[in-house]
PAMILO-712438 format. One record per residue (C-alpha): y, z, x; residue in three letters. Coordinates in steps of 0.5 Angstrom, whole numbers, plus 500, padded with zeros to 3 digits. Example, Ala and Ser with C-alpha at 12.3 -4.5 7.8 and 13.67 -1.06 7.14 Angstrom:
# residues 2
491516525ala
498514527ser
# end
This chain:
# residues 307
942355709met
948350711lys
946352718thr
938350717ile
940344714tyr
944342720ile
939343725leu
934339720phe
939333720ala
940334728leu
932333729leu
931328724phe
937324727ser
935325734phe
928322732ser
931316729leu
935315734tyr
929315739thr
926309735phe
932305734ala
932304741gln
926301741gln
928297735gln
934294739asn
929292745asp
926285745thr
918285743pro
913283749tyr
909281744glu
909280736val
902279732lys
902277724gln
896279720phe
894278713thr
893286710leu
892287703pro
894294700ser
890300701gly
888298708ser
887302714glu
891302720val
889306727thr
894306733val
892309739glu
897309745thr
898312752val
905313755gly
909310749gly
912311742asn
909309735ile
913307729glu
910305722val
914303716lys
911301710gly
914296704gly
910289706gln
906285701thr
899283703gly
901283710gln
903286717ala
907285723lys
905288730val
911288735glu
909291742met
914293747tyr
912294754val
917298759arg
917301766asn
915309765pro
921310769gln
926308764trp
932307769lys
929301772arg
927295768lys
921291770leu
920283771ser
915279767asn
911278773glu
911286774asp
909287767ile
903282767lys
901285774glu
901292771arg
898290764leu
892288768ala
891296769asn
890297762tyr
885295756leu
890293750val
886291744asp
890289737ile
885286732ser
883286725gln
876287722ser
876286714gly
881291711asn
882295718lys
887293723leu
886297730ala
891298736ile
888301742lys
891302749val
887305754thr
888305762pro
882302766lys
883308771ser
884315770lys
887316777asn
893311776met
899311780asp
903312774trp
910311777glu
908304781asp
902302776glu
903305770gly
907302763leu
910305757ser
907301751ile
910302745ser
908299738phe
912298732lys
908296725leu
911293718phe
905294713val
904295706pro
906301702thr
899303700gln
896304707val
892309710gln
894311718thr
891314724lys
896315729leu
895318736gln
900318742ala
900321749thr
906322752gly
910319746gly
914320739asn
911318733ile
915315726ser
912314720leu
916312713ala
915309707asp
907309706val
903312700thr
896314702gly
892319707arg
895320714gln
893323720ser
898323726val
897326733lys
902326739thr
901330746thr
908331749gly
912328744gly
916329737asn
913327730ile
918324724ser
915323717leu
920320712asp
918318704glu
911319705ile
906320699lys
899323699gly
895328704asp
897328711ala
894332717asp
900332723val
899335730asp
904336736cys
903339742thr
910340746gly
914337741gly
918338734asn
916335728ile
921333722gly
918332715val
923329710lys
922326703gln
915328702tyr
910329696asn
903331697gly
898336701lys
900337708ile
897341714ala
902341720val
901344727ser
905345733cys
903348739ser
910348743gly
916346738gly
920347732asn
917344725ile
923342720asn
921340712ile
926338707gly
926335700asp
919336699ala
914338694ser
907339694gly
902344698glu
904346705phe
900349711gln
905350717val
904353723gln
907353730thr
905357736ala
912357740gly
918355735gly
922356729asn
920354722leu
925351717his
924349710phe
929346706asp
929344698asn
922345698val
918345692ser
910348691gly
905352695ser
908354702val
904358708lys
908358714gly
906362720gln
909362727thr
907366733ala
914366737gly
920364732gly
924365726asn
923362719ile
928360714ser
925358707ala
929355702asn
924354696ile
927350690lys
920352686glu
914356687leu
907353687gly
901358687lys
903362693tyr
908363698leu
906366705thr
911367711leu
909370717thr
912371724thr
910376730ser
916375734gly
922373729gly
926374723asn
925371716ile
930369711his
927367704ala
931364698asp
926363692phe
926363684pro
924370681thr
924368674asn
916368674lys
911373675gly
911375682leu
906380686asp
910382693tyr
907384699asp
913385704ile
913388711lys
918388717ala
922393721asp
928392716arg
928389709ile
934387706asn
932384699ala
934384692arg
929385687val
930385679glu
925388674asn
921391679phe
915395679lys
912398685gly
914401692ser
920399695his
922402702glu
926399708thr
920397711asp
915395706arg
915392699ile
909392694gln
909391687gly
911386682ser
916383678thr
916380671asn
908382670gly
906379676gly
903373678gly
904368684ile
903372691pro
909373695val
907375702lys
912375707ile
911379714ser
914380721thr
912384727ser
918385731gly
924383726gly
927383720asn
927380713ile
932378708arg
930375701met
934372696asn
# end
């Protein structure tokens, strides 16, 4: 499992590096708000990144970063002001709701000559509910507790130190989840999904990438249409389901509890003790320790290695 951990660390480090670049720039605008614990924060931007970090007490700080979408050339303040006229930028608060929204005034904007990359970095209370959406950018969320919704098109997503339920959706990028506790649904149409040091309930699927679970405790359902699955499960929950249509599966999980197996592959390499049932090279059906937790692992075009 060392290779899995390295891959996860590289993805997570890359995401942190991307957002660190944003941190080192000077913000174009900074706003402060009084924001009590349990508030709602929504951010929606086009062509930029979103970073949200919890830990504040009764307040929130919003930093807005404005850049040329062509990263090789910086814009002057006059150029930025001229291009900002092509956008509606709203940063406002209504009661316990802090809302940020960036909307281009024209759908036919010349992105190279008129467009901007508008990113946001927020410092918020730990107890907060977020709804984050980026088009063409990355999203990073850390150190918060509550209900979270994160969606990006054309970028990566990084979650770290999160407690609570979450819905995560990514088109065209990778997803990294670390130090998570709660119920999470993760969907990715064109990248890899990495989940490490996490506990709870996981519904995870990707259409065109690999799945990696490292040091995960709880109920896990992982599906990929065109990749491999590696799962290091520390403690089983109510179920374990791993499915791929075009790859291999490597799964390590404790077998000291009662388990009901349904395993299918071109070839299965598995060590199963105290087993009752059918054990073939391409199919395992049966139970251990009297049965109990359903373990369903299958691949249509690959091999399976367990424990």
